[in-house]
N, C-alpha and C positions, 0 to 999 in steps of 0.2 A: 312464504309460499309463492309460487309463480304460476300464473295462468295466462297463457298467450296463444294466439293462433299460430299454426305452422308458418303461414305466409309472412308473419311479422318478423321472422328471423331471416337475416341475410343469407342468400344462396350464393355459393362460390363454386367455380369450376374445380374439379379434382385435378391437381397437377401431378399426381403420382405417375411415374413412368408406367406405360401400359394401359392407362385409363383412356377411354375414348367416349366423348359425349356424355360425361358424368358430372353432376352437380351435387353439392352437399350443403345441408343446413345443420349447424350445431344447435340442437333444441335445448339440451340441458348439459352443462359442462362446467369447466373451471370457473367461468365468470359468475355462475349461479351458486358456487360454493359446494358443488356436488363432489363429495370425497370418495364415493364408492363406485358409482356408475355414471357413464355418459350416454346420452341418447342423441342419435343423429338421424337425419332424414336424407335419403338419397333419391335422386331422379336420374335414371339412365335413359337417354334419348333413343329414338329409333335407330337401330344399327349399332348402338353403343354397348360398352362393357366396362366393368371395373377391371383393375389389373389382376392378372393371375399371380397370386402371391400367398404368402403365409406369414404369420407372426406369432409371438409367444403368448397370446391371450385368445380367449374364446369370443365368439359373437353369438348373440341371440337376435334373430331377424324375423320381422313380420312383413310379408308382402302386402302392400296396400292397394296397388292397382297394376294392371298390365299383366304380361306373361313373358316367359323366357325360359332359360335354363340356368342352373347353378352347376358349375364344373367342380369336380373333386377327384381325388384318386380313385374313388369308386365308380367314376363315369359321370356323364351328364344326367341331371335329374330335372324334369320339367317343374316349373314353378308358376303360380298364378295368384291373383288376389285372394287373400284369406289363408294362404299357406304360411307355416312357420318353419324356420330353418335354424338348426343348431350347427355351428361350425366350431369343432374343437380347436384348442390351441395347437399351433404348428401344422395344421392341415392346409395344404394348398387349395385355394378356392377362387372362383370368379363368377360374377353375376352378369349374364348376357341377356340383353333385351331381344326377344324373338318376335315381338308383336308389331302392331301398326301405330301404337301410341306409347307414351312414357311408361316405363317400369319404375314404380316407386316403392320404397320400403323403409321401415324403421330399423335401425341397427343399434343394439345396446352393447357396450364394451366396458371393461373395468376402467376406472379412472386411472390415469397415469400416476405413478407413485408420488410425484411432486405435489399432487392435489390433496393427498392424505394429511 
């Protein structure tokens, strides 16, 4: 079993093309032996956004702090602390900070196949 504070995990800038002012912490992943799901913590700085992208797996997201919008083919949807977001596989999406402080969220994804 693992019990650790979010802040004890290293935070790295997101290098993916289209990301602006975004950092990520891998909270639970391959190094922990997680074979089914990975949990990540994102921090989107003021004026920042994740890439506008899609991939063949779903996301489950919990907004922890801040506010902004999540972009999808259905249009922009406002998000704030306490909201949950489900992004289906292959749906284009982007998280945009629209506030005056950081937008933070937890993101759960299926573990890559090589972890199984």
